[in-house]
N, C-alpha and C positions, 0 to 999 in steps of 0.2 A: 426736663428733666434732659440734660446733657450728657454724654456718654460715660463721662468720670463719674456722677451721680449713680446711672444705672448700672454703671460696671462695680462701684460701690455695693448696691443693695442687691445684685445678683449675689455678690460674694457673702455675703450678708447670710441671703436664703441658701446657700449651699454651705453654710458652716454648721442652718439649724437642721438642714435633713440629711445630716452624718447620722441622725438617730433613727432613721426612717422605723415607722410604727408606730413612732412615741407624739404626743402632743406637746405642740411649744406653741407659745407665742409668736404670731407674726407682726410685724412692722407698724401694723394698726392694731395693734394690742386684739385683732382676733384670732382664735383657735384655729390652727390649722391642722391637721392629718395626712401625713406622705407616706405612699403606699412603696414598697421595696420594690426596686427596679431589678428584674432577671437581668443580669449581665452576658448571660452563657446564649442568652436565645438568639442573639446575632453571631456570638464568638468573635468579638474583632480585636477583643484582647490578648485572650492568650493563642499561644499556635498550635495548640494541640487540644488538651483536655482542660473542659472548664466545669466548676463544680459551685453553683451560686449559695451564697447564704444571706442571712438577713442584713441588709445594710451591706452588703459586701457581695466578695465572689474570689474563689480560691483555682487558681491555675495547677494543672496538672500533664506531666510526659507520659508518654508510650514509654514502652520499653526498650532500653539501651539510651533514654534521655535522662536528664536531671534539669530541674531548674537552676537557672543561673541565679548566683547569689545576691548580684548587684542590681538584678531585673528581673522581676517573677514572672515575666511576662515574656521569657526568653528560656527556649528549652535548649540545652547544653548537648552536644553527643559524649555519653561515657566514653573512654578508650578502657577497653576491657582489658588490653593488654597491659597498658602503663600502669592503670590500677591491680595485677595479678588477681585480677575475678574473672578469669576465663577457665575453661573445663580443658586447653590443649595440653597436650604430654609432650608436645615441643616447641612448633614456632607459633606465636600467634600472629592475626594479621588483623587490624581495625578497619571497622567500615564505617559508616554514617548510619549508627541505629543498631549496629552487630558487629559479630566479627565471624572471621574463619582462622581453621586451624591447617598446616600445611606441617609438611615433618621433612628431617632433614635426608639430605644425599642417603640414599641406599634405604629410606624407610618410605613404605607407603601407608596413606591413611585407609585405615579397617577399622568400621564403627564408631568412629571418633579417634581411634588410638592407633597411634603410627607403629606400626610392626615392620622389624629387619627383613626385606628381600635382599638375602644375600646375592642370590643372582644378578642383581643392580645393583652390588654397592662397587663392585670394580670398576663398571663403566661409568657410573658419577665420580669415584674417586680420579680416574683418570682425565675427567673434564676440567675439576677444580673449580666449582663453578664460584660463584659470590654467593648466590642466595640460593634456590630452588634449582631441582635437577629432576627432572622428568624422562621416564624409559617409554618408550612403546615399540611396538614389535624388535629387540632388542636394539633400538639407537636410542642413546641417550642426549641430550638437549637440555642445553640450561635454560633457564627462566629467571624472571625477576618479580616480585610482590608488587602489587598495586601500588603508584606513584613514585616506581623506579623505571629507569630505561637500561636495556642490553644494548650494551657498548658493541665497536667494530668488532673487540675479539670472540664475542659471542660465550660472554664469559663473566665480564665485569658489567653489574648493574649500579647505576649512577643516582641518585637524587633529579625527579623532576621539578624544575621551577612552573609550575603551573602558572602561577602568577606572572610571570614574564612572557607567557604566549600571545601571540599575535590575539588571538581569542581569547580575553579575558574569563575565566568563568564565573565571576564576581561579579553583580551589578555596580558593587558599590566598596569595599574593601575588601581585598583578599591580603593572606597574610602565609608566606609559605612556609613549609615546616617539613622534617624529615620523613619523606615518604608521604606527603599528604599534603594538604592545604586548608584551610578555615578561610568564612567567610564572613564579615560583618558588616554592620551598617552606622550611618552615620547617624547623629541625634535626632530623635524624631521620627527614626524608621526600625523596626523589627523584622529580623530572619524570619522569609518565606518559611513555609512546608518543606520546598525542595533544597533549601539549606545552603543556596546560592544568590538568589535574587530580594532583593528588599521591599517591604512597603511600608507606605505612610502609614501613623495613628492616623483614622479618620476624623479629619479635623478640616473643618469650612473654613477656618478664619486662622490668621498667621499673626506676628509683632506683638507688641504695646497693648496690652487690654485685648489682644484679640479682636481688633478692630478694622483689619485689613482681610479684605477676603482676598484670595490666590485664584488665578485663572493659567494656570502651568499649562503649557503645552504638553504633546504625547510624549515629551521627549524629558520628561523631569515630573517630579512628585511635590507637595508639599511639605514642606518640615513648620509643624507649628510655631518654631523660634525664628527661621530664619528664610520662610518661603520659600518657591521653588529650590529643589536642589537638582541641577542638572544630571542626568544619566552621561555616561562617558563616552567623547565627541561633539556636545553640547554645552552651549552658554547663554548665558545674558537673563535679563529678567526673570523672563518668562520661556527660557529654553528652549528659544526657538533662533536662534542663532548656529549654523553648522559649526565645528571646530577645523580648520583648514591645519591640517597633522604636518602636510608635506610643507606648506609656506611657512609656518614655524618650527621645521626640522625636529618635531618632534617625534616622528615617526622612530620604528626600528628594523628600516629597510638597507638588505647587505649593499657596502658597495657593489656598486653596479646597476642595482636595481633602479627601476623607475617609481616613485612615490604618486599614485593617482587616489587623490582626492574624492571621498562619498560621504552621503548625507549621514553624520553621525557616527563617519568609520572613515578608513582606506584601505588601498590593496598594495603590496607591492608588485609588479610586472616587471618584464623585461623589456629590456628596449628592441624597437623596430630590427629583426635580424641574429637576434638572440631568443635562444631557447632555453626555459629552466631544468637544470638536472642536477638538482641541489642548488647550483648557484645557476648564475646566467651566464651559457655559452654560446659562443658563436653558432649559428647555421653557415651551414657550408651550402651556400646555392647553387656552387654548380656542380655538385652531383646528383645534381635533379632539375632536369630541365623545366620541372613545371614551375620551378623555383627562381628561375634567371627569366631575363627578355633579350637575351644575345641569342643570335643567328647563328644555328652550329655550321652553316655554311662559308660565310666570314667573318666570322668573330670568335675568338676565344674568349671564354669566361675566367676572370680571374677573382678569386674569391679575396675579401677586406673583412677586418675585424665590423661586425655589423649589416655589411653589406657586400656588394661585389661590382666589378666593373667589366663593362665587354670592351675587350679592346681589338683592333683590326685583326685579321689574320694576315701572315706575310703574303704581300702582292697587293693588300689592298692599301688606303688609306682614306681618313675620314675627310668629307670637305665640310664646309662650311655650314651646310645644314643638318650635320652629325651622321651622314651616313655613310659608309665603307664603301668607296667605288673604286676600281682597279685602276692597279696602278700601271700604265703603259712603260715598262721598263726599257723597252725599244725606240720609244721616242725621247726619252729621258738620257738617252745614255748609258743608263743603270742597266746592264748586262754582259756579259762575259762571251758571247759570239764571236768564232775569228773571221766569220764571213756575213751569213745575213740572222738577224732576228726577227721572230714571227710571235707576235703579243698574242695570249690566250688572259682567258679572265684567271685573275691571281697570279700570273707565271709568265713565261717567256719559252718558246721553244728555240734549237738554233736550226738552221739551214746553211747549205751549201752553192755556190756558184757552179755551172755547168763546167765539169769535167774534175769535180772533186766530191767527194763523200763524205759524211758526217761521221765522226773520229767516234768510239766507245765511251767517250766522255764527256759527247753529247753535244760539246762546245767548240772543240776544234775540225779542221777540216783536213781530209787527205786529198792528193794527188793522184788521180786514177788514170789519166789520158792528159795527154800535152796538145791541149786543143790549141793552142798558139803557135805549133812546129808549120804547122803548113800557110803560117800568114807572117806577118814581117816577127823578125826575130826583136822579142823584147828581154832581156833580162828583170825580170819584174823580182822584188824584193821579197814581195808577201806573196801574193797572188795573179792569175792570167785567167781570162775568160774573152768568149768569143761573144759579136755581135752580127751573128750572119745576117741581121737585114740591113746593115751597113756593110757586109763583107772586112770586119776589120776586127782586131784583136787589140786589148788594152789590160794594164796594169790595174789592179785596184786594191786598197788598203782595209782593213779590219776599222772597227766603230775604234777610236779611241786614236787613228792617224790623219796623217791628212799624206795627198800624195805629192811629191816634190818630183816635178819633171815630168819624165813618160813613167819613171820603174823603180821610183826612191819612197818608200811610207819613212814617213818620220812620228814622233811621238808627240801628240798636241797637250797641252800641261794646261787642263781644262782650270785651274785653280788661278792660273794668269790670266784665263780669258773672263769678261764678266757674262757674257752671256752663256758662256758652258758653266761657268761655277754654280750650281742651284742649292750649295749647300746655306741655310737658313743662316748658321755660324761659319761664316765667311772665313776666319781664320783655324777653323778647324779644316778645313780642305784639304786631303792628303793627295800627289799627283800620284796616278800608280801608271805601268805599262802592260798594257793600254786604260784608259779609264782614270777613273780617282775616285775616294770615297771620301765621305764627312764625317767628322767627330763633332762631340760637343761638349762645352767647357763642363767644370765640376759643379755639381749641383743638379744637372740636368742626364739625361740617357737621350739615345738616337730615337726617333721614331719609325714605326715602320716601313716608311717611304725612302727611309735610308738619309734622307735631306733635312729633316726639321726635328729640333732640340725641344722635347719636353721638361719640366722642370720637374725634378723629384716631388713624391708623394712625401707627405708627414711623416712617412717611418720608414724614410730611407733618405742615403745622403752620399756626395760624393761622388769620386768619377764613375760614369755612368751607374748613377743610381746604386752603385753595388752593396752598399754596406748598409746595416739593419741600424735605427735609430733604437738602443737600447738605456736609453740613460735613466740614471736613478733620480732619488729624489734632489741631489743637491745639483739638478740641471735647471736651468731656466726654460731651456727650449732645446729641440734639436734643428740646427742649421742645414741647410740642405745642401751646405758647400762645406761647412768646417766641421760638423757633426755637434755633440753636445756640448752645450755653451752652461760653463759651469755658473752657479753663484756665488759671491764673494766668501772663500773661505774652502771652496773645494776644487781639489784637482783631478785628473785622470780622465779616459778616453770617455767613461761614463759616466764623471764626476759624482763617484762614490769612495773618494778618498778625501776624507777630513783634511786639511793642512793647516798647522798651529803658526799663524800669522805673525805671531809673536816672534817667535823664535829663527825663523827665515829671513827677516826683515823685511817682508810686505809690505807690515802695517809699522808706522813711524809713528812712538806718541812723542811725545815732547816733554820737560822735565816737570811738569804739572800733573802728568797724565799716568795711569799705570795701563799694560797692555793686559788685559786679558783675555782668555781663550776658552773656547766654548764651543759647544758642537754648532758648526757651519761658521758664519763669519765673527772674528774675532771682533775687540773694540777696544777704544782706548777710554778710561775713565778716569775723573777726577780722583787724586789722591787724598787721603786724608788729611785736613785742613785747608782744603779747596772744595767751590764749589760751584758748578756747570751754571755760566750767565749766559747763555746763547748757544754760541761756539767755543766760548773761552773758559778753562778755569781759573778763577778770581779766589784771591785767597780769603779765609772766614776767620773773622774775628773772634777767636771764641773768648776774649775777655768782657767782652760786650754781653754774652748771654752766660749765665752761670750754670746752665745746662750743660754747656760744649767744654768749659773748664773742671780741672779739680783743684784748683787751687782754695788754700784756706784762709790766706789775709790778701796780697798782692798777685796781680796776674800780668806780664808784657807779653805782647803780642810779636810774632815775628810770621814772617813771610811762610807759610804751610804749615806753623804752627806756634806753638807758646812756651812761657817759662813762667815758673812760681817765684813769688818773695816774699819777703814778711815784713813786718812794722819795725821801726826802731827798736831796740830792745829784746828783739827776737832773732832767731836763728834758726834758718832755714833746714830742716832734716830730710835730705835728699831720698832716703830708703824708708821713709814714711809716708813722705811729700807731706810734711806738716812743720809748722812753726815751733819750735822751744822755746820758753825764757832761758836769758842766759843766767849762766850759775857764778857766782864769785866765791871760790873758797869752798866748795861745797853749801853756800846760800844760796838761797832763791832768792832773787831781788826782782819786786814786781814793779812794772811799770804803766801808772798810771795814765799818762799822757803822752799818746802815741802818735808821732808822725807821719802822715801817708804817703 
């Protein structure tokens, strides 16, 4: 006997078993007697109470619930408040299987009755709460009923959409209502006693003729019609494939969040360098030495969005290995000492030749003794000192000068001497008296070493990277030299001004096109009567397609349009776009033969 016959005879036996306790004729003409089944014994169908009867059973519900009119195996919550069957004197708040009573502002609940509390009325009236007001030790505060959330003004209550929360309250179907929500289940499932989860009807098979066994994973349950029905976050025939909500972009993470997929779920986390405070906010690693890897002795910490950078302190420069090393300003000539430069870590000190002392500015030297007066008379333009070993005196020049002859100091133009001009941007060398300085082209800034140029970061642009990139959505990008580069259709420093390219002449359309202005780039579109073919607008022959013309009889195409006409014996009526029969002295003449 094949499956079809087996199922057929099973169906007949089931029909005969509908009269449990009676004698019926079996398929083999043998008298059989069936015993009544106590369906309530395992209570697999009724959600709450079950009463066995001969050949059947009756489901019952606990107090606060009633049987669903369409499915008697489901107990629905009774909303005593909406049906006005509560005994509250003022406000009623429904709950699953029950309800509670609350009182208006200025009233307190005493033995189930709201009694006026005159001492609290004035406090609550001053708050003007939208729902509930409570007074404790002379201080009033607003509160909300279940299903509502108190807003930032601490007065207004708004409905909570529980179904849109990241953690869904229902295992299958959630329906939000004002101040509450209800859970329901897919076909083949019933709501469990917790009123939020769904359990499948206890079946071992599903599908046509119940001939398919199910092997649902732990992430789904079996529907007697559809087979495995997956829990939220799972898919596949056996519900064993995780849904990657992050890849599919079905998550509800906020802008700036990072979506992290998990088995059957996902989470929204902040990127590295951010911390959640309502939204993801940047962590300033520079305020806490434990959060950055900068050496405070030779590096300065600079916070960026989501990260930080360690810049070398003045007097230090980063070498090829990435280390901050001391700059020898004395050897490089990058100092302001008038006579002697002494290099020290991170800076330099100035000193003076014999016969001079350091001035208060710690840079220049003052003559305190004419040490050359006992030797050869010299008229030094800058300074004179003595070489006691050689028993002679000589003139000297400060850094940045050359001694010409015996006593004249002339400025050195370092910018013209390749070995002296150490600027990476040679054209940015500016001669000083004495010395020189380096500058950088727009889009870069001078490094701490005073010589090298670094490109602006992604957030700055302009001369010395002094301008901030605050481009709007109308910008393509921020150029480190020109700033915000606008998309077509936008102008302004920040690309935040939508320009009408049609009226300012920026967009030139031909005679077969209309210029259409919209937010962002405007465009040329084909006029009525033309159709775009590649990049050209070609004439549409409306006469070839009755849907494109309104002519009653004849149609004459023209470039970009058409005109209607009539057969011989008819006159065209332009006001009605119809063809009328000629009238002769008030008598209508019918034309049987028409020339087309």
